[in-house]
Structure formats: C-alpha cells, structure tokens
Backbone as CSV, one residue per row, in Angstrom:
resi,resn,N_x,N_y,N_z,CA_x,CA_y,CA_z,C_x,C_y,C_z
1,UNK,-0.284,108.171,-31.499,0.998,107.462,-32.229,0.741,106.082,-32.158
2,UNK,0.681,105.107,-33.014,0.432,103.684,-32.912,1.768,103.197,-32.430
3,UNK,3.000,103.522,-33.065,4.241,102.872,-32.905,4.673,103.300,-31.458
4,UNK,4.736,102.415,-30.716,5.320,102.479,-29.215,6.814,102.070,-29.147
5,UNK,7.818,102.245,-30.216,9.199,101.988,-30.144,9.872,102.514,-29.292
6,UNK,10.645,101.701,-28.567,11.447,102.133,-27.708,12.773,102.045,-27.982
7,UNK,13.504,102.904,-28.988,14.997,102.897,-29.562,15.754,102.726,-28.635
8,UNK,15.821,103.526,-27.634,17.103,103.493,-26.746,17.205,102.171,-25.837
9,UNK,16.074,101.688,-25.429,16.064,100.367,-24.747,16.728,99.153,-25.722
10,UNK,15.834,99.270,-27.057,16.082,98.320,-28.007,17.592,98.264,-28.311
11,UNK,18.086,99.540,-28.634,19.556,99.519,-28.726,20.668,99.092,-27.473
12,UNK,20.193,99.201,-26.456,20.797,98.914,-25.346,20.878,97.414,-25.094
13,UNK,19.776,96.730,-25.323,19.669,95.208,-25.168,20.542,94.603,-26.511
14,UNK,20.153,95.213,-27.740,20.577,94.511,-28.802,22.385,94.739,-28.844
15,UNK,22.802,95.765,-28.290,23.969,96.051,-28.301,24.797,95.062,-27.203
16,UNK,24.132,94.805,-26.087,24.646,94.042,-24.942,24.633,92.605,-25.801
17,UNK,23.689,92.090,-26.252,23.490,90.805,-26.871,24.718,90.554,-27.827
18,UNK,25.010,91.716,-28.716,25.911,91.558,-29.787,27.348,91.529,-29.052
19,UNK,27.401,92.200,-27.971,28.774,92.167,-27.286,29.125,90.946,-26.828
20,UNK,27.967,90.302,-25.932,28.187,89.037,-25.353,28.452,87.873,-26.373
21,UNK,27.910,88.079,-27.560,28.059,87.033,-28.608,29.446,87.085,-29.248
22,UNK,29.949,88.416,-29.414,31.330,88.547,-29.992,32.115,88.149,-28.922
23,UNK,32.031,88.155,-27.648,32.883,87.693,-26.546,32.951,85.864,-26.500
24,UNK,31.886,85.621,-27.057,31.762,84.112,-27.025,32.496,83.621,-28.143
25,UNK,32.347,84.129,-29.305,33.185,83.683,-30.611,34.548,84.029,-30.614
26,UNK,34.741,85.005,-29.752,36.205,85.508,-29.452,37.007,84.457,-28.496
27,UNK,36.265,83.874,-27.713,36.746,82.941,-26.829,37.576,81.938,-27.542
28,UNK,37.139,81.580,-28.479,38.038,80.377,-29.242,39.365,80.794,-29.786
29,UNK,39.521,81.655,-30.469,41.088,82.140,-30.953,41.962,82.558,-29.721
30,UNK,41.214,83.475,-28.830,42.119,83.999,-27.854,42.364,83.114,-26.750
31,UNK,41.321,82.332,-26.336,41.548,81.693,-25.109,41.960,80.260,-25.381
32,UNK,41.480,79.318,-26.391,41.609,78.171,-26.540,42.694,77.979,-27.753
33,UNK,42.929,78.996,-28.442,43.946,78.915,-29.490,43.283,78.255,-30.918
34,UNK,42.083,78.078,-31.063,41.443,77.641,-32.015,40.824,78.691,-33.167
35,UNK,40.822,78.362,-34.385,40.208,79.242,-35.301,41.080,80.626,-35.438
36,UNK,42.649,80.513,-35.277,43.257,81.590,-35.436,43.346,82.139,-36.716
37,UNK,42.286,82.469,-37.667,42.359,83.040,-38.849,42.343,84.541,-38.874
38,UNK,42.951,85.320,-39.390,42.885,86.703,-39.536,41.464,87.253,-39.921
39,UNK,40.595,86.511,-40.742,39.682,87.205,-41.113,38.424,86.978,-39.917
40,UNK,38.901,85.847,-39.337,37.694,85.278,-37.982,37.999,86.307,-37.012
41,UNK,39.362,86.602,-36.661,39.514,87.734,-35.472,39.004,88.939,-35.925
42,UNK,39.242,89.426,-37.162,38.794,90.545,-37.767,37.345,90.810,-37.515
43,UNK,36.664,89.687,-37.907,34.946,89.644,-37.812,34.708,89.803,-36.167
44,UNK,35.189,89.116,-35.383,35.247,89.175,-33.874,35.301,90.702,-33.546
45,UNK,36.213,91.341,-33.971,36.606,92.851,-33.604,35.375,93.551,-34.377
46,UNK,34.851,93.374,-35.299,33.912,94.197,-36.227,32.560,93.886,-35.281
47,UNK,32.306,92.858,-34.931,31.076,92.491,-34.131,30.940,93.128,-32.825
48,UNK,32.101,92.986,-32.157,32.383,93.918,-30.870,32.184,95.279,-31.000
49,UNK,32.967,95.831,-32.102,32.578,97.338,-32.431,31.009,97.605,-32.723
50,UNK,30.303,96.787,-33.580,28.978,97.088,-33.632,28.199,96.962,-32.392
51,UNK,28.556,96.117,-31.705,27.900,95.916,-30.279,27.972,97.230,-29.379
52,UNK,29.156,97.700,-29.499,29.529,98.898,-28.559,28.777,99.929,-29.320
53,UNK,28.876,100.137,-30.510,28.185,101.305,-31.147,26.664,101.458,-30.783
54,UNK,26.018,100.136,-30.906,24.529,100.232,-30.556,24.330,100.472,-28.938
55,UNK,25.175,99.794,-28.319,25.203,100.180,-26.862,25.210,101.502,-26.513
56,UNK,26.352,102.136,-27.071,26.452,103.500,-26.903,25.450,104.636,-27.384
57,UNK,24.833,104.263,-28.675,23.833,104.894,-29.138,22.573,104.872,-28.180
58,UNK,22.198,103.577,-27.803,21.019,103.373,-26.975,21.136,104.112,-25.709
59,UNK,22.460,104.130,-24.962,22.598,104.915,-23.901,22.577,106.461,-23.941
60,UNK,23.128,106.909,-25.079,23.099,108.274,-25.165,21.518,108.806,-25.375
61,UNK,20.698,107.870,-26.286,19.404,107.968,-26.376,18.442,108.220,-25.341
62,UNK,18.727,107.204,-24.387,18.068,107.235,-23.029,18.410,108.343,-22.056
63,UNK,19.778,108.624,-22.296,20.218,109.417,-21.390,19.944,110.916,-21.657
64,UNK,19.742,111.554,-22.900,19.227,112.485,-23.366,17.851,112.751,-23.692
65,UNK,16.975,111.604,-23.187,15.481,111.707,-23.234,15.115,112.006,-24.798
66,UNK,15.479,111.442,-25.662,15.378,111.809,-27.096,13.959,111.193,-27.376
67,UNK,13.701,110.435,-26.366,12.209,109.683,-26.932,11.033,110.775,-26.491
68,UNK,10.322,110.707,-27.499,8.907,111.620,-27.165,8.184,110.875,-26.340
69,UNK,7.398,111.753,-25.357,6.305,111.058,-24.518,5.159,110.551,-25.476
70,UNK,4.687,109.229,-25.318,3.665,108.847,-26.384,2.440,108.859,-25.752
71,UNK,2.275,107.583,-25.286,0.904,107.228,-24.726,0.442,107.992,-23.539
72,UNK,1.362,108.348,-22.563,1.319,108.849,-21.181,1.521,110.318,-21.317
73,UNK,1.634,111.065,-22.267,2.007,112.362,-22.352,1.082,113.418,-21.692
74,UNK,-0.382,112.981,-21.685,-1.315,114.071,-21.242,-1.688,113.405,-19.724
75,UNK,-1.029,112.400,-19.227,-1.446,111.907,-17.684,-1.004,112.659,-16.712
76,UNK,-1.820,113.227,-15.691,-1.451,113.932,-14.683,-1.360,112.936,-13.506
77,UNK,-0.006,112.989,-13.156,0.273,112.193,-12.052,0.001,112.801,-10.524
78,UNK,-0.536,112.249,-9.616,-0.804,112.549,-8.519,-2.072,112.960,-8.059
79,UNK,-2.909,113.131,-9.177,-4.546,113.413,-9.208,-5.305,112.117,-9.311
80,UNK,-5.972,111.597,-8.309,-6.849,110.378,-8.337,-8.234,110.924,-8.729
81,UNK,-8.431,110.111,-9.605,-9.991,110.135,-9.999,-10.765,108.756,-9.975
82,UNK,-12.089,108.917,-9.629,-12.625,107.894,-9.470,-14.043,107.704,-10.279
83,UNK,-14.415,106.493,-10.787,-15.505,106.827,-11.693,-16.838,106.517,-10.436
84,UNK,-17.954,107.147,-10.580,-18.971,107.052,-9.932,-19.774,105.790,-10.195
85,UNK,-20.222,105.171,-9.182,-21.035,103.870,-9.298,-22.475,104.173,-10.121
86,UNK,-22.540,103.049,-11.032,-23.659,103.208,-11.686,-24.917,103.123,-10.899
87,UNK,-25.881,104.202,-11.038,-27.039,104.411,-10.423,-28.234,103.274,-10.815
88,UNK,-28.892,102.590,-9.702,-29.727,101.854,-9.861,-31.100,102.314,-9.895
89,UNK,-32.254,101.921,-9.326,-33.548,102.411,-9.152,-33.669,103.172,-7.925
90,UNK,-34.020,104.326,-8.047,-34.024,105.294,-7.101,-32.828,105.791,-6.437
91,UNK,-31.809,105.936,-7.264,-30.420,106.548,-7.235,-30.018,105.256,-5.881
92,UNK,-30.272,103.990,-5.956,-29.701,103.061,-4.909,-28.843,102.250,-5.650
93,UNK,-27.505,102.055,-5.401,-26.747,101.231,-6.041,-27.092,99.698,-5.997
94,UNK,-27.412,98.922,-7.063,-27.571,97.456,-7.041,-26.475,96.741,-7.396
95,UNK,-26.694,95.499,-6.807,-25.526,94.407,-6.806,-25.650,93.963,-8.467
96,UNK,-24.615,93.297,-8.871,-24.860,92.637,-10.233,-25.701,91.537,-10.134
97,UNK,-26.288,91.166,-11.258,-27.083,89.964,-11.294,-26.231,88.884,-11.072
98,UNK,-26.412,87.811,-10.198,-25.853,86.672,-9.989,-25.957,85.617,-11.196
99,UNK,-24.813,84.956,-11.406,-24.824,84.045,-12.674,-25.464,82.741,-12.117
100,UNK,-26.415,82.016,-12.972,-26.831,80.996,-12.506,-26.653,79.947,-13.480
101,UNK,-25.902,78.660,-13.269,-25.484,77.496,-14.024,-26.442,76.713,-14.343
102,UNK,-26.884,76.640,-15.681,-28.046,75.693,-15.950,-27.117,74.245,-16.108
103,UNK,-27.661,73.173,-15.483,-27.324,71.939,-15.788,-27.725,71.221,-16.963
C-alpha cells in the first residue's frame, strides 16, 4: 500500500492544535473583555468543539488499533538475519577498492 497515512495521530495533533487555537482566540472575550460579540463567542465554541471532536476520534482510532499494519506487517521481530559477505577470489573476502583523488 502506497499511502502511509496515520489518521489517528493526524487527528490527535490537528485536534490539539485547533483546541489551542480556540483557547487563544477565546482569551480575548473571556479574559480581556474585548470582542464580546455573540457570533465571535459562538465561533470560539464551535472551533473548540471541532478540536475536541478531532482529538476524540483520533484517540479512539489509536486506542482500538483501527489502523491496519502496512509496511511492517510481515516483519518478524526478534529474528536477526545478516547478509553474507560478498565472496572475492578463491572465496576470500576482499577489501573495497580505495578511492584515489586525481589532482
């Protein structure tokens, strides 16, 4: 599968970012007393709810392991496998050819 999308983590980080942004924008009407418009406060609540929704869905997605194993699905953990050295002449391993810089 080509797409390596991480929906759970993406929703967690996006939801957290939206919650923080909603908190920053809510700072003005609730703490400083500026921008006390009903529509502005309603938008702050809507953005906060959207962030909580994204965060909650990402948390549930990661909690219940809904993400299929993609790239490492066939990996066998714990079994070490090494590649054999390339054989040189007469089955004797040879060192690589040194690089010589020409001036």
